[in-house]
N, C-alpha and C positions, 0 to 999 in steps of 0.2 A: 061653235062660237068662233068668230073671226080671230085669226092669229094676231091681228093688230090691237085687239082689246087689251087694256092694261091689266096686269096681274097684281093682285093685292095679296101680300103675305100677312095672315092673321096669326099673331103669337099670343095665345091666351091659354092658361092652364085649366080654367074652369070650363068643362065640356059644354054646359048649357050656354054660357056666354059666347063660346067659340062658334057654336052652331047658329045662334041667333045672328051674330055678326056675318058669318059666311052666307047664310040664307039671304040676308038683306043685300049684301054686296053682289051676289049672283043675280038677284032680282033686278039690280041696277045695271046688269050687263057686264060686270067685271068677272075675270077669271080669278079664282081664289085658291091659294095654297094655305095649308094649316100646319101650325106647330104648337105643341103643348108645353114645351119648355125651351129655355135659352139655348141649350146645346143643339136641339133639333132645328131651332131657328137659324143658327149660324151655318148649319149644313145646307138647309134649304135655300138660304140666300145665295150660296155658291151655285147650287144646282138649278134653281128656278130663275134667278136674276129678276126679282120682282120690281115693278115700277114704283111701288109704295109699300110701306110696312106699317101695320097697325099693331102696336107693341105694348103689352101689359107690363107694368113696372114690377109687380110681385110675381116672380117666376121661380120654380124649383131649379136647383143646380146652378144656373147662370142667371143673374138678375136681368131685368129689362134694361136697367141703367148700364150694365156692363155690355149687353148686346148692342145697345145704341152706341156706346163708346167705341166698340170694335168696328161697327159699320162705318162710323164717321172718321175712323183713323185709317181706313183702307182707301187708296186712290180709286179703285174700281167700284166702290160702293158709296163713297161719301156724298155723291149727288142724289142718292135715293132718299126721298122724303120719309121721315119717321114721325108718326103720330103716336105719342105716348099716352096710354090709358092708366089712370091711377085713382085709388080711393083716397090718396093723400091730397087734401085740399089746401094745406098751408102754403102760403106764398113762397116760403123758403124751399119747399119741395118742388114747386113749379119751376122756380129759378134754377134749381139743381138739374132738373130734367132738361130744361132748355140749354143750360150751359154745357151739358154733356153732348149736345148736338141735335136734340129732338127739334123738329120743325114746328110742331104743335103739341099742346098738352091738354088732354080732356079728362075732367074729373068724373069719377063714377059716383052715383049712377048718372048715366048720360042719356040724352035723347038720340035714338038711332038716326032720326031724320037729320039732326044737327051734325052727327058724325059723318053721314054720307055727304053732306054739304062741305065739310072740312076736307074729306078725301078728294072731292072734285076740285076744291080750291087749290090743293097742293098739286094735283095733276094738271091743272090749268097752267101752272108755272113750268112743270117739267115735261108734260106730254100734251100740249094744248090741242092737238088734232083729235085726241080721243074724247074730248069733252065739247066738241062742236065748234071750236075756235077756228077762225080764218087764219091761214098762214101766209106771210108775205116774204118773198126773197127777190130782191131786184125787181124785175118786171113780171115775176111769176106770182100768181095768187091761187092758193088751194083752199077751197071751201069744203070742209070735212062733212058738213051737214047735207049739202046738196050733191056732194061727190063731183064737183066741177072744178076744172083747172083752166086758168087763162094765162096767156103770156102776151104782154103788150095788148091786152084787151081782146086778143083772139082766142076763142075757145079751142082747147086741145082735146083730142080723143086719146084717152089712156085706158088700158085694160085694168082690171081690179088689182093685179099684182103690181103693175107699174105705179098705180095710184098709191098703194101702201108703201112702196119703195120711196116715192117722192115725198110722201108725208113724213117718213122716218128721217130723210135727209133734211127736210125743211124745219123740222123741230129742233135740230141741232146743226145749223150751218157751220161748216168748217171742221166738224168732227170727222175723223177717219173711221169708217166702219169696216171691219173685216167681213169676209164672205160668211163666216160662221155666225157672226153677230147678226148679219142681215137675214140669214136663214132663220134664226131663232125669232127675230122680231117680226118678219114679214110672213114666213111660212108656218112658224110654230115649232116648238121643241119636239112634239110628238109625231111629226111628219118627216119621213126621210126623203130628202132631196139632195142630189149631187151638187156640190159647190159650183160646178160649171154652169148650172142652171141660173145662178145669180148673174153670171156674165152675160148670158143670153138676154135676161130681162133688163139688165142695165143698158144693153145695146138698144133694146126696144124703147126704153125710156128716153135715151138720148135722141133717138130718131123722132119721137113724139114731141120732145121739147124744142127741137129745131125744125119742125115741119113748116114753119112760116119764116125761117131765117133766124138770125141771132147766133151768138156764140154758144158753144156747148158749156153749160154751167157745171157739169159733173167732172170731177177730177179723179184720174186713176193714180193711186199711190203705189208705186211698184213694191211688191213684196208685202204690202199691208192691206190694201182694199180700195175703198171709194169714199169720196167726200163731195159735198156740195160747196163749191167755192174754194 
């Protein structure tokens, strides 16, 4: 599976529910990590850096509400969307879940098709390229469905790695990415690549973006990494 496919962390203590969710998410093309309780979830959030979390309210040890509270209180994870699953259908419970920071609230029993749509809706906001959205930055357009990039209406030739790098930058213009973060997002956590490889591909991306002229939109932040704009 491509390294730029979004990772979903499924936190569910009921094994059957966890497997049904995981199966359907993987069938949709997502990478899936699984946790069966709140403590394991908090560890995996650090290790896996998921793009979205599907989180059950009723969990052993640490409740889903507390997991959500911790996710949203940390600067490095507060932007990660959380979809809360709960058998609690009362409005007061839904309000509590949303006030804790959950981005969406789904009552059990739920439609798997509807849940998949909600996952994609959240990712459309935080990782639009992974759900087929066109990205725009200045005079650069990246079409993630057709894998085409243009600048000032001129088609650019990019290798697959350079395409994934540009997609990462264009999803969050202005954000400074460290080499390690780019390695995780573009190459994948389970592949060992030297951090200097990032510099090589950034150089190729710069060359491709400027092949018909124009300013270099990529910024090197000394001691930190790279950013778009």
